[in-house]
C-alpha positions, -999 to +999 in steps of 0.1 A: +457+755-021+472+784+000+503+778+017+525+797+039+558+792+057+557+766+084+530+746+067+539+709+063+533+695+029+542+662+010+547+651-027+517+640-044+536+611-053+545+603-016+578+608+003+588+625+034+570+654+049+583+689+039+583+722+056+574+753+036+603+779+040+590+804+013+561+806-012+563+825-045+540+826-073+543+791-088+569+775-065+574+768-031+609+766-013+608+734+012+631+721+038+634+686+051+656+664+072+675+634+054+676+600+069+710+607+086+701+640+098+712+662+067+692+693+060+677+699+024+662+728+006+644+724-027+623+747-046+593+727-060+561+737-082+531+742-061+513+717-085+533+686-073+528+694-035+496+687-011+490+692+026+505+665+048+481+646+069+494+648+107+486+619+127+478+631+159+475+596+173+514+595+170+520+624+189+495+612+217+514+579+215+546+597+224+532+616+252+519+585+268+551+568+265+571+596+279+548+600+307+550+560+315+588+565+314+585+595+339+563+574+361+588+544+361+614+570+369+596+581+398+586+547+411+622+538+408+634+569+427+607+561+453+620+526+457+656+538+459+647+564+489+631+537+507+662+515+507+681+545+520+658+554+547 
């Protein structure tokens, strides 16, 4: 497995996605955010990591929700401007 800084990996045993910060011979320095927003940095053996599967469906859903919120805001603004006019 060829890793480079910026790649997203996960422990083979599971857990949070980790971002690769630095790659050395047999180790990888990783960063991740804890549940309360704390930043963690740890050096791990390459043998315990695998590429994380990024779920594009979640990204698309987030974009759809954001677009719907914008549409609702536009509708609200239009209704508000009609009341004023």
